[in-house]
C-alpha positions in Angstrom: 4.3 -12.5 -30.8 5.4 -8.8 -30.3 4.3 -6.7 -27.4 1.9 -4.8 -29.6 0.3 -8.1 -30.6 -0.1 -8.9 -26.9 -1.9 -5.5 -26.4 -4.1 -6.1 -29.4 -5.2 -9.5 -28.3 -5.9 -8.2 -24.8 -7.9 -5.3 -26.2 -10.0 -7.6 -28.3 -10.8 -9.8 -25.2 -11.7 -6.8 -23.1 -13.7 -5.1 -25.7 -15.9 -8.0 -26.7 -18.8 -7.1 -24.3 -18.7 -3.5 -25.6 -19.2 -4.8 -29.2 -22.2 -6.7 -27.9 -23.6 -3.7 -26.2 -23.0 -4.8 -22.6 -19.9 -3.5 -20.9 -18.4 -1.5 -18.2 -17.4 2.2 -18.6 -13.8 1.3 -19.0 -14.4 -1.1 -21.8 -16.7 1.4 -23.5 -13.9 4.0 -23.4 -11.6 1.5 -25.0 -14.1 1.0 -27.9 -14.3 4.8 -28.3 -10.6 5.1 -28.6 -10.5 2.4 -31.3 -13.2 4.1 -33.3 -12.3 7.8 -32.7 -11.1 8.3 -36.3 -14.5 7.3 -37.7 -13.3 4.0 -39.0 -15.6 1.0 -38.8 -14.4 -1.7 -36.4 -14.3 -5.3 -38.0 -16.9 -7.7 -36.6 -14.6 -10.8 -36.3 -11.9 -11.1 -33.6 -9.1 -11.7 -36.1 -10.1 -8.6 -38.1 -10.2 -6.6 -34.9 -6.7 -7.6 -34.0 -5.4 -6.8 -37.4 -7.2 -3.4 -37.2 -5.6 -2.6 -33.8 -2.2 -3.8 -35.0 -2.3 -1.5 -38.0 -3.2 1.6 -36.0 -0.6 0.8 -33.3 2.2 0.5 -35.8 1.1 3.7 -37.5 0.7 5.8 -34.3 2.9 5.3 -31.2 0.7 7.6 -29.2 -2.3 5.4 -30.0 -0.4 2.4 -28.8 0.4 4.2 -25.5 -3.2 5.2 -25.1 -4.3 1.7 -25.7 -2.1 0.4 -23.0 -3.3 3.0 -20.5 -6.9 2.1 -21.2 -6.2 -1.6 -20.7 -4.7 -0.6 -17.4 -7.9 1.3 -16.5 -10.1 -1.7 -17.3 -8.0 -4.2 -15.5 -7.6 -2.1 -12.3 -10.1 0.6 -11.6 -12.4 0.4 -14.6 -14.4 3.4 -13.5 -12.9 6.2 -11.5 -15.3 6.7 -8.6 -14.2 9.9 -6.8 -16.2 11.1 -3.9 -16.3 14.9 -3.6 -15.6 16.6 -0.4 -18.6 16.9 1.9 -18.3 20.7 1.6 -16.4 22.8 -0.9 -16.7 26.6 -1.0 -15.2 29.1 -3.4 -11.9 28.6 -5.2 -13.7 28.4 -8.6 -10.9 30.1 -10.6 -8.2 28.0 -8.9 -10.1 24.8 -9.5 -10.3 25.7 -13.2 -6.6 26.4 -13.5 -5.8 23.2 -11.6 -8.0 20.8 -13.6 -5.7 20.1 -16.5 -2.5 18.0 -17.2 0.5 19.4 -15.6 2.3 19.9 -12.3 0.7 22.3 -9.8 2.1 23.5 -6.5 -0.5 24.6 -3.9 0.7 26.4 -0.7 -0.9 27.5 2.4 -1.0 27.3 6.2 -2.8 24.6 8.1 -6.5 24.8 7.6 -6.6 26.8 4.4 -8.1 23.9 2.5 -5.3 22.6 0.4 -6.2 19.0 0.7 -10.0 19.7 0.1 -9.1 21.7 -3.0 -6.9 18.9 -4.4 -9.6 16.3 -3.7 -12.2 18.5 -5.3 -10.0 18.9 -8.5 -9.7 15.1 -8.7 -13.4 14.8 -8.6 -13.7 17.5 -11.3 -11.3 15.4 -13.5 -13.1 12.1 -12.9 -14.5 12.0 -16.5 -11.1 12.5 -18.1 -8.7 10.3 -16.1 -8.4 6.6 -15.7 -7.1 6.4 -12.2 -6.1 8.6 -9.3 -3.8 8.4 -6.2 -3.8 10.4 -3.1 -0.8 10.1 -0.6 -0.2 12.0 2.6 3.6 12.1 2.8 3.4 12.6 6.6 2.5 9.0 6.7 5.8 8.0 5.2 8.3 10.1 7.2 10.8 9.1 9.9 11.6 12.4 11.4 12.8 14.4 8.3 13.5 11.4 6.2 10.9 10.4 3.6 10.5 6.8 2.7 10.5 7.5 -1.0 10.5 3.9 -2.3 7.4 3.1 -0.2 5.7 6.3 -1.5 6.4 5.2 -5.1 5.1 1.8 -4.4 1.8 3.1 -2.8 1.3 5.5 -5.8 1.9 2.6 -8.3 -0.6 0.4 -6.4 -3.3 3.0 -6.2 -3.0 3.7 -9.8 -3.4 0.0 -10.6 0.0 -0.8 -12.0 0.4 -4.5 -11.8 3.5 -6.3 -10.5 5.0 -3.5 -8.4 8.5 -4.5 -7.5 10.3 -4.2 -4.2 13.8 -3.5 -5.2 14.4 0.3 -4.9 16.1 0.9 -8.3 13.4 -1.1 -10.1 10.6 0.6 -8.3 12.2 4.0 -9.3 12.3 3.0 -12.9 8.8 1.7 -12.8 7.5 4.9 -11.2 9.1 7.0 -13.9 8.2 4.8 -17.0 5.0 3.0 -16.1 3.0 6.2 -15.6 4.3 8.2 -18.6 1.4 7.6 -21.0 -1.4 7.2 -18.5 -4.2 9.8 -17.8 -4.3 10.1 -14.0 -4.5 12.5 -11.1 -1.9 12.4 -8.3 -2.1 14.3 -5.1 1.1 14.5 -3.1 0.0 16.0 0.2 2.3 17.9 2.6 5.5 17.9 0.6 8.5 19.3 2.6 11.0 20.8 0.2 12.2 20.4 -3.3 14.1 17.2 -2.8 10.9 15.3 -2.1 9.1 16.9 -5.0 12.0 16.0 -7.4 12.0 12.4 -6.2 8.2 12.0 -6.7 7.2 14.2 -9.7 8.1 13.4 -13.3 7.0 15.1 -16.6 4.2 12.6 -17.3 2.5 14.1 -20.3 -1.2 13.2 -19.4 -1.0 13.4 -15.7 -2.4 16.1 -13.4 -0.1 16.3 -10.3 -1.1 18.4 -7.4 1.6 19.0 -4.9 0.5 20.6 -1.6 2.9 22.1 1.0 2.4 24.0 4.2 5.6 26.1 3.7 6.4 27.5 0.3 10.2 27.2 0.8 12.6 29.0 -1.7 13.8 25.7 -3.1 10.2 24.6 -3.9 9.6 27.9 -5.6 12.8 27.4 -7.7 11.8 23.7 -8.4 8.3 24.7 -9.7 8.5 26.6 -12.9 5.1 28.1 -12.7 3.3 30.4 -10.2 2.2 28.5 -7.2 -1.3 28.7 -6.0 -1.2 30.2 -2.5 -4.4 29.6 -0.5 -5.6 32.1 2.0 -9.1 33.4 2.6 -12.2 32.2 0.7 -14.4 34.9 -0.7 -17.3 36.3 1.5 -20.0 34.1 -0.1 -17.8 31.0 0.4 -17.1 32.0 4.0 -20.8 32.4 4.6 -21.5 29.0 3.1 -19.0 27.4 5.5 -20.5 29.1 8.5 -24.1 28.2 7.4 -23.2 24.6 6.9 -22.6 24.4 10.7 -25.1 26.9 12.2 -27.7 27.4 9.5 -28.4 30.5 7.3 -31.1 31.9 9.5 -28.8 32.6 12.4 -26.4 34.5 10.0 -29.2 36.5 8.5 -30.1 38.0 11.8 -26.7 39.6 12.3 -25.3 40.5 8.9 -22.8 43.1 10.1 -21.5 40.8 12.8 -21.2 38.0 10.2 -19.0 40.2 8.0 -16.8 41.2 10.9 -16.6 37.4 12.0 -15.3 36.4 8.5 -12.8 39.3 8.7 -11.7 38.2 12.1 -11.3 34.6 10.9 -9.2 35.8 7.9 -11.6 33.7 5.8 -9.6 30.6 6.7 -11.9 27.6 6.1 -10.9 25.6 9.1 -11.3 28.6 11.5 -14.7 29.4 9.9 -15.7 25.8 10.5 -14.9 25.9 14.1 -16.6 29.3 14.4 -19.7 27.8 12.8 -19.7 24.9 15.1 -19.4 27.2 18.1 -22.4 29.2 16.8 -24.4 26.1 16.2 -24.4 25.4 20.0 -26.1 28.8 20.5 -29.0 28.4 18.2 -31.7 30.8 19.2 -29.5 33.0 21.4 -29.6 36.7 20.3 -26.3 38.3 19.5 -24.3 35.0 19.3 -22.4 36.1 16.2 -21.4 39.4 17.8 -20.4 37.4 20.9 -18.1 35.3 18.8 -16.5 38.4 17.3 -15.9 39.8 20.7 -14.1 36.5 21.7 -11.9 36.6 18.7 -11.1 40.4 19.0 -7.3 40.9 19.5 -6.2 37.9 17.5 -4.1 39.4 14.7 -2.2 36.5 13.1 -3.4 33.4 11.5 -1.4 31.3 13.9 -3.1 33.0 16.9 -6.5 32.6 15.1 -6.0 28.9 14.9 -5.1 28.7 18.5 -8.1 31.0 19.5 -10.6 29.2 17.4 -9.5 25.8 18.8 -9.4 27.2 22.3 -13.1 28.4 22.0 -14.2 25.1 20.4 -12.5 23.0 23.1 -13.8 25.3 25.8 -17.4 24.4 24.6 -16.9 20.7 25.1 -18.2 19.0 28.2 -15.4 17.7 30.6 -15.6 14.1 29.4 -15.4 14.9 25.7 -12.5 17.3 26.3 -10.6 14.6 28.1 -11.3 12.1 25.3 -10.0 14.6 22.8 -6.7 15.0 24.7 -6.4 11.2 24.7 -7.1 11.1 20.9 -4.6 13.8 20.3 -1.9 11.6 21.9 -2.4 8.8 19.3 0.8 8.2 17.3 0.4 8.4 13.6 -1.3 10.8 11.2 -4.8 9.2 11.1 -6.8 6.5 12.8 -9.8 4.4 12.0 -13.2 4.5 13.9 -12.4 1.1 15.4 -9.0 2.5 16.4 -10.6 5.3 18.2 -12.8 2.9 20.2 -9.8 0.8 21.0 -7.8 3.8 22.2 -10.6 5.0 24.5 -11.7 1.4 25.6 -15.4 1.8 24.6 -17.6 2.5 21.6 -16.9 6.0 20.4 -19.3 6.8 17.5 -21.0 9.5 19.5 -17.7 11.1 20.4 -16.5 11.0 16.8 -19.8 12.7 15.7 -19.4 15.4 18.3 -15.8 16.2 17.3 -16.7 16.2 13.7 -19.6 18.6 14.5 -17.2 20.8 16.4 -14.7 20.9 13.5 -12.0 19.6 15.8 -11.8 16.2 13.9 -11.9 15.6 10.1 -12.7 12.7 8.0 -10.3 12.2 5.1 -10.8 11.1 1.5 -10.4 7.4 2.4 -12.8 7.6 5.3 -10.1 7.8 8.1 -10.1 10.3 10.9 -7.4 12.9 11.8 -7.1 15.8 14.1 -6.2 19.2 12.9 -2.7 20.2 13.5 -3.9 23.2 15.4 -5.8 20.9 17.8 -2.7 18.9 18.6 -0.7 22.1 19.2 -3.3 23.6 21.5 -3.8 20.4 23.5 -0.1 19.5 23.7 -1.0 16.0 25.1 1.5 14.2 27.3 0.0 10.9 26.2 -2.3 8.7 28.2 -0.2 5.6 28.9 -3.2 3.4 29.7 -4.9 4.5 26.4 -1.7 3.9 24.4 -1.3 0.4 25.9 -5.0 -0.4 25.0 -4.5 0.7 21.4 -1.1 -1.0 21.0 -2.4 -4.4 22.3 -5.5 -4.1 20.2 -3.5 -3.4 17.1 -1.1 -6.3 18.1 -4.0 -8.7 18.4 -5.6 -7.8 15.2 -2.2 -8.0 13.4 -1.6 -11.3 15.2 -4.8 -12.6 13.6 -3.2 -12.1 10.2 -0.2 -14.1 11.5 -2.4 -16.9 12.9 -4.5 -17.0 9.8 -1.4 -18.6 8.1 -1.6 -21.6 10.5 -3.1 -24.7 9.2 -6.8 -25.2 10.2 -7.1 -26.9 13.5 -3.5 -26.3 14.5 -3.0 -27.0 18.2 -1.6 -24.6 20.7 1.4 -27.0 21.1 2.1 -26.7 17.4 1.8 -23.0 17.5 4.3 -22.8 20.3 6.7 -24.6 18.1 6.9 -21.7 15.6 9.9 -19.6 15.5 8.7 -16.9 18.0 11.4 -16.4 20.6 9.4 -14.0 22.8 6.1 -14.4 24.8 3.3 -15.2 22.5 0.0 -13.3 22.9 -3.2 -15.0 23.3 -5.3 -15.4 20.1 -8.0 -12.8 19.9 -11.5 -13.0 18.3 -11.6 -11.5 14.8 -14.1 -8.5 14.8 -14.4 -7.7 11.1 -16.2 -10.6 9.2 -16.1 -8.6 6.0 -12.3 -8.4 6.0 -9.5 -10.9 5.8 -7.0 -10.2 8.6 -4.1 -9.6 6.2 -6.2 -7.0 4.3 -6.9 -5.2 7.6 -3.2 -5.3 8.3 -2.3 -3.9 4.9 -4.7 -1.1 5.3 -3.3 -0.1 8.7 0.4 -0.9 7.9 1.4 2.8 7.4 0.8 3.3 11.2 3.3 0.6 12.2 6.5 2.6 12.2 5.1 5.5 14.4 3.4 2.9 16.6 6.6 0.8 17.2 8.7 3.9 17.7 6.4 5.1 20.4 6.0 1.7 22.0 9.8 1.3 22.1 10.2 4.6 23.8 7.5 3.8 26.3 9.2 0.4 27.2 6.6 -1.9 25.6 9.3 -4.1 24.2 7.4 -7.4 24.4 4.5 -5.8 22.4 7.0 -4.5 19.9 8.3 -8.0 19.4 4.8 -9.4 19.0 3.8 -6.8 16.4 7.0 -7.5 14.5 6.2 -11.2 14.5 2.8 -10.5 13.2 4.2 -8.3 10.4 5.7 -11.4 9.0 2.3 -12.4 7.6 2.2 -9.1 5.6 5.7 -9.9 4.3 4.8 -13.5 3.3 1.5 -12.7 1.7 1.7 -9.2 0.4 5.3 -8.0 0.3 5.8 -4.5 1.9 9.6 -5.4 2.3 10.7 -1.9 3.1 8.1 -1.4 5.7 9.0 -4.8 7.4 12.6 -3.8 7.3 11.9 -0.7 9.4 9.6 -2.6 11.7 12.1 -5.4 12.4 14.7 -2.8 13.3 12.5 -1.7 16.2 12.0 -5.4 17.1 15.8 -5.9 17.2 16.1 -2.9 19.6 13.3 -4.3 21.7 14.9 -7.8 21.8 18.2 -6.2 22.9 16.4 -4.2 25.6 14.8 -7.4 27.0 18.0 -9.4 26.8 16.5 -11.9 24.3 19.4 -12.8 21.9 17.4 -15.5 20.3 14.6 -13.2 19.4 17.2 -10.7 18.0 18.7 -13.4 16.1 15.4 -14.4 14.5 14.7 -10.8 13.4 18.2 -10.3 12.0 17.6 -13.5 10.0 14.4 -12.1 8.7 16.2 -8.9 7.8 18.6 -11.0 5.8 15.8 -12.8 4.0 14.2 -9.5 3.1 17.5 -8.2 1.7 17.9 -11.4 -0.3 14.4 -10.8 -1.8 15.4 -7.2 -2.6 18.6 -8.4 -4.4 20.8 -6.7 -1.7 23.1 -9.7 -1.0 25.8 -7.8 0.8 23.3 -6.4 3.3 21.8 -9.9 3.6 25.2 -11.3 4.4 25.7 -8.8 7.3 22.2 -9.5 8.8 22.6 -13.3 8.5 26.1 -13.1 10.1 24.7 -11.1 13.0 21.9 -13.7 13.4 24.5 -16.5 13.3 26.7 -14.9 15.9 23.7 -14.8 18.4 22.9 -18.5 18.1 25.7 -20.7 19.4 25.9 -24.3 18.4 23.0 -26.3 19.8 21.6 -23.3 21.7 18.4 -23.5 19.7 18.4 -26.2 17.0 15.1 -25.2 15.5 16.3 -21.7 15.0 19.7 -23.0 13.7 17.6 -24.9 11.0 15.9 -21.8 10.1 19.1 -19.9 9.8 20.6 -22.6 7.5 17.5 -22.2 5.4 18.0 -18.4 5.0 21.7 -18.7 4.4 21.0 -21.4 1.8 18.6 -19.0 0.0 21.3 -16.4 0.0 23.8 -19.0 -1.5 21.2 -19.9 -4.1 20.9 -16.3 -5.2 24.6 -15.9 -5.5 24.6 -19.1 -7.7 22.1 -17.5 -10.0 24.5 -14.6 -10.3 27.2 -16.9 -11.5 29.1 -17.5 -8.2 30.7 -21.0 -8.4 30.1 -23.6 -5.7 27.2 -21.7 -4.1 24.5 -24.1 -5.3 26.4 -27.0 -3.7 26.7 -25.0 -0.5 22.9 -24.3 -0.6 22.2 -28.0 -1.0 24.5 -28.9 2.0 23.0 -26.4 4.3 19.5 -27.6 3.5 20.4 -31.1 4.1 21.7 -30.1 7.5 18.4 -28.3 8.2 16.5 -31.4 7.2 18.5 -33.6 9.5 17.7 -31.1 12.4 14.0 -31.0 11.5 13.7 -34.9 11.6 15.6 -35.1 14.9 13.1 -32.5 16.3 10.1 -34.0 14.6 9.4 -30.6 13.3 7.0 -31.4 10.4 6.4 -27.8 9.4 10.1 -27.1 9.0 10.8 -30.5 7.3 8.2 -29.9 4.6 9.5 -26.5 3.9 13.2 -27.5 3.8 12.5 -30.6 1.7 10.7 -28.4 -0.8 13.5 -25.9 -0.9 16.2 -28.6 -1.2 14.2 -30.1 -4.1 14.1 -26.7 -5.8 17.9 -26.5 -5.5 18.2 -30.0 -7.0 16.0 -29.0 -10.0 18.3 -26.0 -10.6 21.2 -28.3 -10.5 19.6 -30.4 -13.2 18.8 -33.3 -10.8 15.1 -33.3 -11.2 14.8 -37.1 -10.7 16.3 -36.8 -7.3 14.1 -33.8 -6.6 10.9 -35.8 -7.2 12.0 -38.6 -5.0 12.8 -36.2 -2.2 9.3 -34.5 -2.6 7.8 -37.8 -1.9 8.6 -37.1 1.8 7.6 -33.5 1.7 4.2 -32.3 3.0 2.8 -29.2 4.3 0.8 -29.5 7.5 -3.0 -30.2 6.9 -4.7 -26.9 5.9 -1.5 -25.1 5.0 -2.7 -24.2 1.5 0.2 -21.8 0.7 3.0 -24.1 1.4 1.2 -27.1 -0.1 0.9 -24.9 -3.3 4.6 -24.3 -3.3 5.4 -28.0 -3.1 3.2 -28.6 -6.2 5.0 -25.8 -8.0 8.4 -27.3 -7.4 7.0 -30.8 -8.4 5.8 -29.0 -11.7 9.3 -27.5 -12.3 10.9 -31.0 -11.8 8.4 -32.6 -14.3 9.0 -29.8 -16.8 12.8 -30.3 -16.4 12.2 -33.9 -17.3 9.9 -33.1 -20.3 6.8 -34.5 -18.7 4.2 -31.8 -19.6 1.1 -33.8 -18.5 2.4 -34.5 -15.0 3.5 -30.9 -14.8 0.1 -29.5 -15.8 -1.6 -31.6 -13.2 0.7 -30.2 -10.4 0.1 -26.7 -11.7 -3.7 -27.2 -11.5 -3.3 -28.3 -7.9 -1.1 -25.4 -7.0 -3.6 -22.9 -8.6 -6.4 -24.0 -6.5 -4.4 -23.9 -3.3 -3.1 -20.4 -3.9 -6.7 -19.2 -4.5 -7.7 -20.8 -1.3 -4.8 -19.2 0.7 -5.4 -15.7 -0.4 -1.7 -15.3 -1.6 -1.4 -13.4 -4.9 2.3 -13.3 -5.5 2.5 -16.6 -7.4 0.2 -15.8 -10.3 2.9 -15.0 -12.8 5.1 -17.9 -11.9 2.1 -20.2 -12.4 1.3 -18.7 -15.8 5.0 -18.9 -16.8 5.2 -22.6 -15.9 1.9 -23.3 -17.8 3.4 -21.7 -20.8 6.4 -24.0 -20.6 4.0 -27.0 -20.2 2.2 -26.0 -23.4 5.5 -25.4 -25.2 6.7 -28.9 -24.4 3.5 -30.4 -25.9 3.8 -28.3 -29.1 0.7 -26.3 -28.2 2.1 -23.0 -29.6 -1.1 -21.1 -29.2 -1.4 -22.0 -25.5 2.2 -21.1 -24.8 1.7 -17.7 -26.5 -1.4 -17.2 -24.4 0.2 -17.8 -21.1 3.4 -16.0 -21.9 1.6 -13.2 -23.6 -0.4 -12.7 -20.3 2.8 -12.6 -18.3 4.4 -10.2 -20.8 1.3 -8.0 -20.7 1.3 -7.8 -16.9 5.1 -6.8 -16.9 4.7 -4.4 -19.7 1.9 -2.5 -18.0 4.2 -2.2 -14.9 7.2 -1.4 -17.0 9.0 -4.2 -15.2 12.4 -5.2 -16.6 11.2 -8.8 -17.2 8.8 -7.6 -19.9 11.6 -7.7 -22.4 12.4 -11.3 -21.4 8.9 -12.5 -22.2 8.6 -10.4 -25.3 11.7 -12.1 -26.7 10.2 -15.4 -25.7 7.0 -14.7 -27.6 8.9 -13.6 -30.7 10.6 -17.0 -30.8 7.3 -18.9 -30.2 5.9 -18.6 -33.7 3.0 -20.8 -35.0 4.2 -24.1 -36.3 7.5 -23.9 -34.3 
């Protein structure tokens, strides 16, 4: 089966409801693509597959469009873009931007760059299959942009399956997986041409909107066309912004003063919004607009206008609200959730948020999160309320810790929890406040704040909390990936452990860094981190931690063996046997189950499947630990497949599938499908093998992952009757 055959089969499956007249928008778009030349689509599935194959082989562009429509059906299906709450003017600019191509949008803070980009995405909603909006300020460490993480976030938002974690593969996926898709991408707050060059490629069907606060010369050289430089909105748009705050009647009473106010505000949307909010608090007062003009008289530059408009708006706040605003301005990070505001202040804050939104001092972004205008932070210059920061940090740590504790088996005792590899004071478990969210889903949504939060916490001396939050991030690593983010978080954790004089905690984090580098294929870096960990754990200083280090070092040796290094598989086996001996001596059932399973996996790779199965008879995950229990069943399945026992392997795979669903882990789906394909292959069920491997190939193909070729080759060999 070729890759085109995989796409054709998948298209027929997805399209079936459309043919019957009951389907989602995405599936209907797929049907429209197939019949856009006026040809009649065959009624039977086999005929439809043949029809699609013929068109795909005749027209490479059609094949690419078919793939992108399948991505849309699988991921977002319908592009639901909510327009900005208010958008004024910019009609000509909107029209120019709403087409495929790369557009550069410049303008000072408050000129409406983000709102314009978001409105254009909304304008395009009928002609695109997906969109992504990324604020690059959320991915910066000082002047350094975490490019790999930005690329991963864009790929995830655009629905690309199987986003890798290895930087070179991510870069390749980012360039190739998007080349035929129809999408909109907003890269907000680009700082210089180097960032733009790393993140923008000539994708034929994409609309890429790049916004920047400063149109540097290198950005002008990088962008071949004329940038859109935002300044004032037109008078009608300016009046619309004012009226949205204070009402049209107030403006109608002072037309000359309104025109002068717009002139004084330079027509800048954010300044007009604050002026309108100021006027709204003077409803019914004669001459309020003229008073506002008088207050702004003398401000001649946009920067001064920002400061003056903020100063006037802040001056109108009552003392309590103003104090809360200062506290909020000291929050680390680019945005915050409503629940985070309440945690920062130590009380419910819905009324405060509404007041600050009404005063145009706080804005709600496209994804519902809150952020302060840059001019507000500059005006307030908060020193940072340490008590508020500590509240927020501990709230965040507790909720992140809930994701960590959710991986514990049901009913785990406090004593068992203390036996985990946490070499720092453990926080008390906290009640989970969001019944509609899994803890790990909450942590994934907030994870972009972690680097700024940990940096600030470290500099304020909250080293214990830093370690606790780093420990909680292991849940995100285990269940969802985010390897690069966890590498950065653990670096702060290591600094905290060193500040506290906790070498075993530092050793644990160095070991985790080594594990992550192994997963990323960076074996030299992994070796350095593991060596640092080993140097911090003298013999018998902490036998449980020694067992874990042996596990991570064995995993490193196993990867080296897969790359052809001789003797490394035997080395991995030896280290895991030593770990098992320690686990048994300590009666560490969690570690024992894990290390027996890993040892069995090494034995399977060494063609000793019988020994692996015998070993697994003594391996068990703690009751309720669905994820690790699933992994044991997967290794059993591999062993049975190695022995040619397809029925036994299929039973183990069925058990593993149910357990991974229960645990919420999603990273094993392709491995399960791959093994099911091998089981079907062993029984001679060619069609089932083609189905499973075709699905894997399709997932990798959509993500332009290097393994797509491997599975396509396997499909080409798995012909009917073979």
